[in-house]
C-alpha positions as CSV (number, residue, x, y, z in Angstrom):
1,M,22.9,139.8,137.7
2,N,25.7,142.2,138.6
3,V,27.7,144.0,135.9
4,F,30.4,146.4,137.0
5,G,28.9,146.6,140.4
6,I,25.5,147.6,139.0
7,G,22.5,145.5,139.8
8,L,19.2,145.1,137.9
9,P,17.4,148.0,139.7
10,E,20.2,150.4,138.8
11,M,20.3,149.2,135.2
12,A,16.5,149.8,135.0
13,V,17.0,153.4,136.2
14,I,19.8,154.0,133.8
15,G,17.7,152.6,130.9
16,A,14.7,154.8,131.9
17,I,17.0,157.9,131.9
18,A,18.5,156.9,128.6
19,L,15.0,156.5,127.1
20,L,14.1,160.1,128.3
21,V,17.4,161.6,127.1
22,F,17.7,159.9,123.7
23,G,14.1,159.1,122.9
24,P,12.6,155.8,121.7
25,K,13.9,156.3,118.1
26,R,17.5,156.8,118.9
27,L,17.8,154.4,121.8
28,P,18.3,151.3,119.7
29,E,21.0,153.0,117.6
30,F,22.7,154.1,120.8
31,G,22.4,150.5,122.2
32,R,24.0,149.1,119.0
33,T,26.8,151.6,119.1
34,L,27.5,150.9,122.8
35,G,27.4,147.1,122.1
36,K,29.9,147.4,119.2
37,T,32.2,149.6,121.3
38,L,32.2,147.1,124.2
39,K,32.8,144.2,121.8
40,G,35.8,146.1,120.4
41,F,37.2,146.7,123.9
42,Q,36.7,143.0,124.7
43,A,38.5,141.9,121.5
44,A,41.4,144.3,122.2
45,S,41.6,143.1,125.8
46,K,41.8,139.4,124.7
47,E,44.4,140.2,122.0
48,F,46.5,142.1,124.6
49,E,46.2,139.1,127.0
50,R,47.3,136.7,124.3
51,E,50.3,138.9,123.5
52,I,51.2,139.0,127.2
53,H,51.0,135.2,127.5
54,K,53.0,134.8,124.3
55,T,55.7,137.1,125.5
56,M,55.9,135.5,128.9
57,A,56.2,132.0,127.2
58,E,59.0,133.1,124.8
59,P,61.8,133.5,127.5
60,E,61.0,130.0,128.8
61,S,61.4,128.5,125.4
62,I,64.6,130.5,124.6
63,E,66.0,129.6,128.0
64,Q,65.2,126.0,127.5
65,A,66.8,125.9,124.0
66,A,69.9,127.6,125.4
67,T,70.1,125.1,128.2
68,E,69.7,122.2,125.8
69,G,72.4,123.7,123.5
70,S,74.8,124.1,126.4
71,M,74.2,120.5,127.5
72,Q,74.8,119.3,124.0
73,Q,78.0,121.3,123.8
74,D,79.2,119.9,127.1
75,T,78.5,116.4,126.0
76,N,80.5,117.0,122.8
77,S,83.5,118.4,124.6
78,I,83.4,115.5,127.1
79,S,83.4,112.9,124.3
80,E,86.2,114.7,122.5
81,T,88.5,115.0,125.5
82,P,89.6,111.4,125.8
83,Q,90.4,111.1,122.1
84,E,92.6,114.2,122.3
85,A,94.4,112.8,125.3
86,K,95.2,109.5,123.4
87,N,96.4,111.3,120.2
88,P,98.2,114.5,121.1
89,P,98.6,116.9,118.3
90,A,101.8,116.4,116.3
91,S,104.3,119.3,116.6
């Protein structure tokens, strides 16, 4: 098990030092607070990642809609051109 480049022996040493510093009564409280903080960071990170993917996907959909609209406009102008040639506007 390797979390942030820290293996199991290093985690055991950190836990032992935390036990000495905070004491057995405050250590569970400290662990819960640390867990909630890390969970909050993880949720914020996932939300940020979703927003980035959403933002990156938007230009593609806008570009695709613009391309489709341009193609539809070209098709309409092409279909109207022969009719205008047959019936020139009356002056």
